N, C-alpha and C positions, 0 to 999 in steps of 0.2 A: 142576509143580514152580514155575513161575512164580507161580502162585495162591498156592501156600502161603508164599512169601516176601513177597508183598505184605500178604495178609490171613490172619494166622496163626490157626489154631484153627477148629473146625466151627461151623456156624451158618447161620441163614436170611439174613444180612445179607452173603453172599458172591455176588452177583451178577456174572456174567462181563463185564457192560457196563461197570463201574469199571475194569477192568483193561485191556480190549483196545479202548479208545477210541482213534480215529484223529485225527490233526490235519491238515487240508488247507490248502495254501498256494495262492494265486491265481497263474494261469500268465500272466494279462494284466494291465496296469495299468488302473486305473479309467478312466473316461471324463472328459474335460474337462481333461486335463493335454497338450493337444497341443502339440507343438514345432515343427510344419511349419506351411505354409501361409501365409507371408510371402514375397513376391517382388515387387520393384518393377519396372515397366516400363523399357525402354531409354532412354537420354537422346537417341539419334539425333545421336551426335557424329560429327565427320569432315568431310570435303570435300564441299561442296555444288555447287561449279562445279570443273571440272577444267582442267588445263592447256591453254592455247590456246582455251578456251571463252569466248564473248562474255558480258560483263556489263553491266549499266546502272547508274547511281548507287542505292545501298542494297541492291543484291544481296548475300546472305550468300554468302561464299566458303568460310571454315571455320567449324565450331563445335567448341571445344576446351575442356578444363579445363587451366588454365595456358597459357602461351606456348610451345607447342611450335613454332609458327610466328609469326613475328614481321611487323608490317605494314611494307611497303615503300612504294614511290611509288604514289600514288593510292589507297591502301589505309588505312582507318581501323579501330580496335579499341574494341569495346565493354567495358563493365564487367565482364561475364562471359568476356572474351577472344575474343569472336566478331570474326572479320575480316570486313569488309565493303568492296564497292567504294565509292569517292567520285566517279570519272569513268566514263564508258562506254569500254570497251575489252576488251582480252583478257588472261586470267589467266597469270601467270608466276610459276613457283616456282623458287628459286634460293638457293644457299648463298653466303654473304659470309665469306670467312675473314679479311677485312681487320678486321671489326668483332670477331669471335670465333669460333673455329674451331668448325664444325659447326652454326653458328646458321642456320637456314632461314628464308627470306623469302618473302612473296607479295606480288606487285606487280601492277598492271594497266598493260599496255602500251596506247598509244593506237592504234598500227597493228598489223596482224596479222604484218608481216614484221619487226617490231622485237623483236629477241632480245639486244640489248646490256644484260644485267643480269648483274652489278651494274654500275651507273654511277658513273663518276668523280665526285666533288663539285664539280669544276671544269668539268664538261661543260656544254653549253648545254642548258637545260631545253625538253622539246618541250610546246608548248601546242596545244590543240584549239579548234575553232571554238566550243565550249560556253563557253569563258572570255571571250568577247567580250561588252561590256557592250551587252545588246539594247534597253534604252531609248535610249541614244544612237545605235544603228544606225536605230532605228525613226524617232527625230526627222530624222536625215539623209535617210532614204528619204522621209519626208514633204516636205522641203525641195525635194528632187528631183524629186518628182511635182508640187509647186506650181510650181517654175520652168518644168517641161516644160508644163503646162497654160497658164501664162502665155504662154509662146512660141508654142502652138498658137493662143491667142485673138488674138495680135497678127497672125498671117498672114491 
């Protein structure tokens, strides 16, 4: 009945292939349109030196995006917000609510027993041996040796 509706009348030009042709659709997308395959490596952010850990000048303490942790005493900050030690000592992490509520600071204490953070701005600053002018100390030491040798030769 379908054939008679599509191609009316008898004749040799009535093949069944004209009527019953099938149309097939693809079940997969064609190659070359991949949307996956991009993934960057991690940036290795976070603490590199922990609380009470010994650091030397130049050691990186925290790598961060933005200032989640702010620099305290004896700590510097880089242009990418990396915190690093300026003096040898021990890492201290603390919050100072006098400046801003919840703001966290990283400092370097010169002594292992020093836990007095945050410090009062009126408190005396602790200075280490590394702040001594070594050229002047070397000259004084050379003068002492010269006077000692002169005293030994006089005897």
